[in-house]
N, C-alpha and C positions, 0 to 999 in steps of 0.2 A: 504493500499500499504506499510505501513511503512516506510514512508517518515520523515526526520526531518522537523521542521518548516520551516526555510528558506532554500529557494534554487532559483538559477537562472537557467533557462533552455533555451537555444538558439535553435531555430529551424530553420535550414538553409536548401537551396534548391533552385534551379533553378525557376524562375518565373513559373508557371504551373506544378510544381512537386508535388503538393499536401499537402502542409504546412498547409494552412487554413482547408482543409478538415480533417487533422488529429488532429490539435488543437480543432477543432468544437467537434470532437469524444471523444477526451481526457476529456474535461471540462464538456461534458455532460454523460459520462458513468462512470468517476472515481471519486475518491476524489479529484480532482483538480480543481472541480467546483469553489472553492474559490479564486484561482490563479489569480493575476492581468495579463490580457492577453495585450501585446504590439504589434502592427502592425502597421505601417506607413500607411497603406491602410485604418484603421479604425478611425484615427484621424479626429475628426470633426473640422475643421478650424475655423467654427464660434460659437462654444461652448465655454460658458463663460470661463471654466477652462483653455482652449488654449489662448483665448483672454488675459487673465490676466497673464498668464506665457510670452506672447510675448511682453507685455508692457515693462518689464524689460530688454529687449534684443536689441542689436543693430538694428536700423531701416534698415538698408542696408542689412541684413542676408537673403538670399534667403529662401522661404517657406521650401524647402527640408531639409536645415540645421535646421531651426527652430523646424521642426517636430522631427527631430533625437535629438536634444537637449531637447525636450519637453519628449520623450520616456526615454531618459536617466536620466532625472530627476524623471520620475516618477518611473523608476527601483530603484533608489537611496532611494527614500521615501519608497517604501513597503520593501525592504530588510533591512532597519534601524530599522524597528519593527518586525521584522523575518518573513515577510510574503514570500508567493511563486510567482516567476514571470516566465511568459512564454512568451519569446520576438521572434517574428517569423519576419524573414526579410531575403532577399536573401544573404546578408554579401558576396558580390563579392570579396572584397580586403582583404586578410589576415591582412595586415598592419592597415587598418583601424578597424578591428575587436579588434585587439591587443590595438591600443587606445582607444577603447570603454572600455575595460577592465582596462586600465589604468585611465581612466576619472571615473570609479564608485568609489564613496566616502562613504564609509558607516561606521560610528562610528570611524571615522579617519582612515580607511584603505584605502590606495590608490592601487588599486589591479593592479596586473600584472599576467600573466599566470602562475606563479609558487609561487604566494603568498600564505600565509596560510589564505584562506578565512574564514571569519566568517559565511560562509554559504556554502551549497553545489552549485557547478557549474556544468553543463554538457551540451554537445553539441549534438545534433539529426540532423542529415544531411539525407534529402530525397534523394534516388537516383532513377531516371527514365532515361531510354535511351533517348538520345537527340531528336531523330527524334520523339517520342511520346510527348516529352514536345514541342515541335515545333509545332506540329499538334494542341496541345491543345492552345497554344499561339495564332497561326494564327487564329484559330475558334473564340477566345474570341476577337481578334482585330476585325474581320470582323463582330461580333454581338456588338461592341462598348461597351464590356465589359473589354477591357485590351487596356493600353496606348501603350505596345510595338509593334512595327512594325516586320515584320519578319527579316528585316536588324538590326534593334536594338537588337533583341534578338540573332542573330548571333555574334554580337560584344559582347555581354554581356556573351556568353558561352566562347568566346575567351579568354577574358580577366578575368575569373573567376579563383581565386587560390585554391589550394588544402588546406585543413587545417589539413592535417596528422599529420604535425611536432609540432602541440600543444602540451604542456604537460597538457592536460586536458582530462577527462574521455570523449568519443566519440563513439556515435554509428551511424552506417550507416543502414538507414531503406530501405528495399527493395520495392520501390514505386508500383511496379507490383503485390504485394501481396495483398490478401484481406485485406481492412481496419480492420477488428477486429484483424487480426494478427499482423498488424503494431501498433496497440494500445496495444497489450498484450507485444510485445517485448519493448516498449518504457517503461511501466510500470514496466516490469522486470529489464528493465536497470536502471532506476531512484532508484528503491528499492536497488539494489546491490551497486550504487554509495553512496547512503545514509548510507547503512550499513558500508561499508569501512570508510565513514567519521566518523561515531559514534565511531568504533573501534580505530581509530586514536585519 
């Protein structure tokens, strides 16, 4: 793929848009198999690693915030040794995403969206028509596979911000295209972002 060693790839999209499916295929079929995959839905709250992390945190923090801070800490740890991180999350609010970038501390860098990153950073957003995502979420909820009700999902869509104004490399992936086409577009995007970084 020609990627530089260290990079942070943010996978964003509505619940049910296909984030996990795309990442599953990326890590299975490309040289991203060694990347650290971060997903709040994959955090095992009873795992020793998470338990040890929580011991040093305030006791009154809600579980959702503990999971977020655990993922943030994991990203910083991996990036500090030049690793590759794929962080998949809906990222509904632009303000909270900016805060995440500011809270990443790698080798003394506190990052903002215009920082001179010590690694490649890129955003991949999966777009799928809202009615199709709605059908997926409703089906998963009825099968007990998703916590969002249709009302929750509607609220989520209404309150989701656009990331178009970020001063960061960004790719919009058409979620209606075949999965192999989506994978190819992401790989090509990451290669180009990495090449621009190396030239700079």
